[in-house]
C-alpha positions as CSV (number, residue, x, y, z in Angstrom):
1,M,1.0,3.2,-89.1
2,N,-1.4,3.2,-91.9
3,F,-5.0,4.4,-92.4
4,K,-6.4,0.9,-92.1
5,Q,-5.4,0.8,-88.5
6,F,-7.6,3.8,-87.6
7,V,-11.0,3.5,-86.0
8,F,-13.4,6.4,-86.0
9,G,-16.3,7.4,-83.8
10,K,-19.4,9.5,-84.9
11,Q,-19.0,11.8,-81.9
12,V,-22.3,13.0,-80.4
13,H,-21.2,14.8,-77.2
14,G,-22.3,11.8,-75.2
15,R,-20.6,9.2,-73.0
16,N,-20.5,6.1,-75.1
17,I,-17.1,4.5,-75.1
18,E,-16.1,1.5,-77.3
19,I,-13.6,-1.2,-76.4
20,V,-11.8,-2.0,-79.6
21,T,-10.1,-5.3,-80.3
22,C,-8.6,-6.6,-83.5
23,E,-11.2,-9.4,-83.5
24,K,-14.2,-7.0,-83.3
25,K,-12.7,-3.9,-84.9
26,Q,-15.1,-1.7,-87.0
27,R,-14.1,1.2,-89.1
28,L,-16.8,3.5,-87.8
29,Y,-18.5,3.4,-84.4
30,P,-21.8,5.3,-84.3
31,Y,-22.6,7.4,-81.3
32,C,-19.1,7.1,-79.8
33,D,-17.1,9.7,-77.9
34,G,-14.3,7.5,-76.8
35,F,-12.2,4.4,-77.3
36,I,-10.2,1.9,-75.2
37,T,-7.9,-0.7,-76.4
38,S,-5.1,-3.0,-75.1
39,E,-4.1,-4.3,-78.5
40,K,-1.1,-3.2,-80.6
41,G,-1.7,-1.7,-84.0
42,I,-5.1,-0.1,-83.4
43,V,-5.1,3.7,-83.8
44,I,-7.9,5.2,-81.6
45,N,-8.7,8.9,-82.2
46,V,-11.1,11.7,-81.4
47,I,-11.7,15.0,-83.3
48,T,-12.0,18.3,-81.4
49,A,-12.2,22.0,-82.0
50,D,-12.5,23.3,-78.4
51,C,-13.6,20.2,-76.5
52,L,-11.0,18.2,-74.5
53,P,-9.1,15.3,-76.0
54,I,-8.3,13.2,-72.9
55,F,-5.5,10.7,-73.3
56,I,-5.4,7.9,-70.7
57,Y,-2.6,5.3,-70.4
58,D,-1.8,2.5,-67.9
59,P,1.8,1.6,-68.5
60,I,1.5,-1.5,-66.2
61,K,-1.4,-3.1,-68.0
62,S,-0.6,-1.5,-71.4
63,V,-4.1,-0.1,-71.9
64,I,-4.9,3.2,-73.7
65,A,-8.1,5.2,-73.9
66,L,-8.9,8.5,-75.7
67,L,-12.0,10.5,-74.9
68,H,-13.8,13.5,-76.4
69,S,-15.3,15.7,-73.7
70,G,-17.1,18.9,-74.2
71,W,-19.4,20.4,-71.6
72,V,-22.0,17.7,-72.2
73,G,-19.5,14.9,-71.9
74,T,-18.1,16.5,-68.8
75,Y,-21.6,16.9,-67.3
76,L,-22.2,13.2,-68.2
77,R,-18.9,12.3,-66.6
78,I,-17.4,10.5,-69.6
79,V,-13.9,10.6,-68.0
80,E,-15.2,8.9,-64.9
81,K,-16.9,6.2,-67.0
82,G,-13.7,5.7,-69.0
83,I,-11.6,5.2,-65.8
84,K,-14.1,2.8,-64.3
85,L,-14.3,0.9,-67.6
86,I,-10.6,0.3,-67.9
87,E,-10.4,-0.6,-64.2
88,K,-13.2,-3.2,-64.5
89,T,-12.4,-4.6,-67.9
90,F,-8.6,-4.7,-67.8
91,G,-7.8,-4.7,-64.0
92,C,-6.1,-1.3,-64.1
93,S,-5.4,0.5,-60.9
94,S,-6.1,4.2,-60.7
95,K,-2.7,4.7,-59.0
96,N,-0.9,3.6,-62.2
97,I,-3.0,5.6,-64.7
98,L,-1.5,8.6,-66.5
99,V,-3.7,11.2,-68.1
100,H,-3.0,14.1,-70.4
101,I,-5.6,16.7,-71.5
102,G,-4.8,18.0,-74.9
103,P,-5.4,21.5,-76.4
104,S,-8.9,22.8,-75.6
105,I,-10.7,26.0,-74.9
106,S,-9.4,27.7,-71.7
107,A,-11.5,29.1,-68.9
108,N,-10.6,32.6,-70.0
109,N,-12.3,32.1,-73.3
110,Y,-15.2,29.7,-72.6
111,K,-18.0,32.0,-71.9
112,V,-21.3,30.3,-71.0
113,S,-24.7,31.2,-69.8
114,N,-25.4,31.6,-66.1
115,N,-27.4,28.4,-65.8
116,F,-24.0,26.5,-66.1
117,I,-23.5,27.4,-62.4
118,D,-26.1,24.7,-61.6
119,Y,-24.1,22.1,-63.6
120,F,-20.5,23.0,-62.6
121,P,-20.6,25.1,-59.4
122,N,-16.9,24.5,-58.6
123,S,-15.6,25.2,-62.1
124,I,-17.3,28.5,-62.9
125,I,-15.4,31.9,-63.0
126,K,-17.4,35.1,-62.9
127,K,-15.8,38.2,-64.5
128,K,-17.5,41.5,-65.3
129,N,-21.0,40.0,-65.1
130,Q,-20.0,37.2,-67.5
131,T,-19.8,33.5,-66.7
132,F,-16.9,31.3,-67.8
133,L,-16.4,27.5,-67.5
134,D,-13.1,25.8,-66.7
135,L,-13.6,22.4,-68.4
136,Q,-10.1,21.2,-67.6
137,K,-10.5,21.9,-63.9
138,E,-13.8,20.0,-63.9
139,N,-12.3,17.0,-65.6
140,I,-9.3,17.0,-63.3
141,K,-11.6,17.1,-60.3
142,L,-13.4,14.0,-61.7
143,L,-10.2,12.2,-62.3
144,I,-9.0,12.8,-58.8
145,S,-12.4,11.6,-57.5
146,C,-11.7,8.4,-59.4
147,G,-8.5,7.9,-57.3
148,L,-5.9,9.3,-59.7
149,S,-3.0,11.1,-58.3
150,E,-2.8,14.8,-59.3
151,K,0.8,14.3,-60.2
152,N,-0.3,11.7,-62.8
153,I,-2.5,14.3,-64.6
154,T,-1.0,16.8,-67.0
155,S,-2.6,19.2,-69.4
156,S,-1.7,21.3,-72.4
157,N,-1.5,25.1,-71.9
158,S,-2.6,25.6,-75.4
159,C,-6.0,27.3,-75.7
160,T,-7.8,26.4,-78.9
161,Y,-9.6,29.8,-79.0
162,S,-6.6,32.0,-78.5
163,N,-3.9,30.0,-80.4
164,V,-5.0,31.0,-83.9
165,E,-1.8,29.7,-85.5
166,E,-1.9,26.1,-84.2
167,C,-5.4,25.3,-83.2
168,H,-8.9,25.2,-84.6
169,S,-11.8,26.6,-82.5
170,F,-15.5,26.3,-83.2
171,R,-16.1,29.1,-80.7
172,R,-13.7,31.4,-82.5
173,D,-14.4,30.5,-86.1
174,G,-18.0,29.2,-86.0
175,G,-19.3,26.9,-88.8
176,K,-16.1,27.4,-90.9
177,S,-14.0,25.9,-88.2
178,Q,-11.9,22.9,-89.0
179,R,-11.1,20.1,-86.5
180,M,-8.0,18.7,-84.9
181,V,-7.4,14.9,-84.7
182,S,-5.8,13.4,-81.6
183,F,-4.8,9.8,-81.7
184,M,-3.0,7.0,-79.8
185,M,-1.7,3.6,-80.5
186,I,0.2,0.9,-78.7
187,S,3.2,0.0,-80.8
């Protein structure tokens, strides 16, 4: 793997997903929060520091996708869009799709304002007059609603906020926070 194989997105907390091919490969995709490819040698990646990196793989059709989903991407259902896109474009079946959610901020540390209850009524936790959002739970719920089996969905137990030694967290470190790169490639 070398640097020339990487494609990058200018992430904007949206739901734009690019399908990358060797023929139409760009170095930088503006306004892009996810990639899909079925071609060998293309390294797709997202950058996070509390948001969810969502790894998607169909071993039958040999298709990969990698999505960046914070609260806005989750609200905009980027994961649902990604699943529908690989089903429509590549003929993937939800029963074959495997998903892993990488390190991200946990529900215990993702304090939000009360109006988030309107956006995510089933993924809110109330503790001591404070409101917390479980982004992983909300995205898993979306994946299941797309027809994925719960047994085909795994997630990291690593919280970016509390795992100071191994993870970067914008919530914890503010503007001085660095980022983590998640990447996938078909070899």
